N, C-alpha and C positions, 0 to 999 in steps of 0.2 A: 448603516455600520452594525456588524453583528457583535454581540457582547461576547465575552469569552465563556460564560457559562452557557448561552446559546449555542456558540460552537462545540463545546464539549458535550452538551446534551444530543446535539445532531450527529455528532461523530459516534457517540455511544450507540445511538439508535440503529444508524446506518452499519455499524459494524456487527451488531447483534443480528441485523438481518442477512448479511453477508454470510455470517457464520451459519445460519439456519439454513441458507441457500446452499452452501458447500456441503453440509451434511445431509440435507435432504434430497440435493438433486445431483450432486457431482460425486460425493463419496460412494454411492450405490453403482455408479457406473460401471461395466466391465470394462477390462483391461484393453479390449479392441477399441472401445469407444474413447477412453483416455489417450490411446495412441493414434487415433484417426487423425490423419492430416489433410486439410481441406486443399483444394485445388489452389494454385498460385493464383493470387487476386492482387498481391502487392503491386505497387508500381516496379517496372522492369522485370516483373515475372518472378520475384524473390518467393522462396517458400514461405508459406504461413506455419505458424506454431500449432502444435497439438495441445490438448488440455493440460499433460504434465509439463510441458516447457512453459506454459503460461504460469502454472502454479510453482514451479521452480524458480521463474523470474521474480515471482513476489517473495518466495522465501529468502532469496539472496538479499533483496533489499531489507528484509527484515532482520536477517543476521547482521547486516552492515549498521544497521540504525538503531537496533532496540538497545543495546548497551550504553551507547552514547547518548541516547535520550534518558534512560535511568540516572546516569551519572549527572545529566545536566538538571533533573527534577531533585536529585541529592542536593546538589551544591545550591540550588536555588533555596531550598529548605534551610540549608546551613547559613546562608546570607540573609534569610528572612525576607525574601521576596514572596510575601504572602499574596495568596489568591486575590484577584481583582474581579469578581464576577461579573460586575454591572460595568467595567471598563470595556471599551472596543478592541476588537483583535485588531492588531496593525499588521498589515501585509507589507512585506519587503519584497524588493524587486525580483530576486531569486526566487523565493518561496510562491510569490503570485505567479511567475511564469511558470514553475513546476506544476502548480494546482491547475492552471489553465490548461496545460499539455495533457495532464492526465486525466482531465475530466472527460468521463465517456461520451459527453455529449460532442467532444472535439472528434470528429471523425477522420482526422488526419493520421495517415501511418507514420509512426515515430520510429527512427533507427535507435536500437537499444545499443548500449556500449557492451563491448565484447564480452565482459565479466560478468553481465547480466543476460547474455544470450545464450539460451540452452538448446538452440536448434541442433538436432541429429546428434545430441550427446545422449550417453547412457546415462541414466539417473539411476544411482544406487539406493537413495533413501526416498520412500514413499512421500512425494510432494503433497498429497491430499493430505495425509496424516500431520506433516509439518506445518501446513498451512492452517489447519485448524488449532494447533497448539500456539503457532505464531498470532493468530488472530486473538486468542484467549489471552495471551501475553499483552498484546497491544490494549485490549479491553481493560484489564486491570491496569495499564500504565495511564491510559485515559482517565480512569478513576481517581488514581494518585495526583494526577496533574491538576485536579481541582484544587489542590492545596497551594499552587503557586501561580504567579502572575505569568501567563503565557507568552508575554512581549519581552521578558528580560532574559530568560535564559536562551543561549544561542548554541546550537550543533553545527559542527563541522560538517561541509560535504563530504561525503566517503570519496575515498581514493583520489582527493584533489588537494592541491597545495593551498588553493585558496577557496574561499566562498563558504557561507554559513546560512543557516535557516533559524529562524526563530522557533522555540519550542511549538508555538500554535500553528505556524505555518506548516512546520514538518508533520505534526500530527494529521493536519487536514490534508496534506499530500499523501501520505501514507493509506489513509482511509479511501480518498478518491482513487487512487492507484489501485487498490484493491478492488474496488468498484468495476473499474474499466476492465481489468483483466478476469474478473469473475463473470461479467456479461460476455467477453470473448469467449471465455470456456463455454457458456451455456449455448452461445450461437453454434460453436463447434459440434457439441454435444447434438444440437437438432440436426445438423449436417450429416452427422454419423448415422442418424436414424434411430437414436436412443432418446 
């Protein structure tokens, strides 16, 4: 079992590496590489995403979850759910499934809900810059989360009537999800020849 401190240490390290990768390998790419769409390789010949769409997808998740996470941490502090660094992280059903599905080692193609699918949409905001800003914000949130017990606060699943994630499970999901799509973006960049 992983302790809460070990989880936060791992997430912080992974997120710093992801931000470095985005700044060093994705941000400098020319527009044609960011918009390059690989040949359909999904089941049933569905179009694959380009890099901009991958990053917009991640930004939409950040937009939906960062404010509720910040509120959950604030409430946990008010309730004096103090940090339990040596306590194990508890994995609840929904969180465990989400983390497993988002894991880059899970090579399955997953259908994205429509509100998180930016395929063939005009993106007015620079998703690369937004991803870096959201990544920095998530990094600060992980650092602040060290003050509370990760197993006690719960955050409702975005756009759903039911379902919720523990703070620890949701933070792990968001970082794992970013790892998955940043790796996808790097593969697309390689296919584009950049």
